[in-house]
N, C-alpha and C positions, 0 to 999 in steps of 0.2 A: 473368724476369730484371729487367725494369724495376721491377716491384713490390718485389723484394728490394732493389734499389738505393735506392729511395725509403725503405724501412723502415730500412736502414742509415744513411741520411742523417738521418732523424728521430732515431734513437738517438744518433748523434754530436752532433746539435744539442742534445739533452737533456743529454748529458754535459758539453758546453761550458758550457751554461747553469748547471748545478749547480756546476761548477768555478768559474766567475766569481762566483757567489753566495757560495760559501764562501771564495774568495780575498778578497772584499770584507769578510768578517767578521774577517780577521786584523788584528792591530795594524799600524799604519802602518809601523813599522820592519821588520816581517816582510815586508810587501808590497814594500817597497823592496829589501830584501835579495834576495828571490826574483826580482823583476823584473830586477834587475841580473844575477843569476846566469843567468836564462833568456835574457837579451840577450847572453850570452857574455862578460861581464866576469869577470876572474880573481878569485880570493878575495883576492889582494893588493890589487887595485883596489877591490874592495868594502870591504875594511877601511879603506882610505884615504878613500873616499867617506863611509863611515858614522862615521868617527872612532874605529874600533876599534884596539886596541893591536897586534893582529897578524892575520895571515891565518888562524892557527889558531883565533882567536876567531870570525872571520867564518865559518869552516867549521862551528863548533859552532852558531852562530846559524842558518845555512842549514839544517843538519840539524834543529834544533828547530822552525824555522818550517815546513819541509816536513812534518815529522811532525805538527804541529798541523793543517796543511791536510788531510793524509790522514785524520786522525781526524775532523775536521769533516765531510768527505765521507762517510766510512764510517758515521758515526753518523746520517746523514740517511736518513729512510725512502725518499726518492726514489732514493737510490743503490741500495737493494735492489730497487726496482721496475725500474730501468734494467738492473741486473745480471741480473735474471730474464728479460729479453727476448731 
């Protein structure tokens, strides 16, 4: 049981490391939008902070930035190694 817990912890650590690495590769505005969203700010608040015309545009940016992050992660060979564990 303890060995399985350690293995799960190592896998989670590798996932976080890959996420942080790929998050850092995003453009600054994408990182800001996603950070604000993950921190619980509403799309309206994000639009105001970022100087966007509407919360609808903030929603589009969040979606595009999140999609870019997912693509970066999925295109990394380490993702496939972790996924296979």
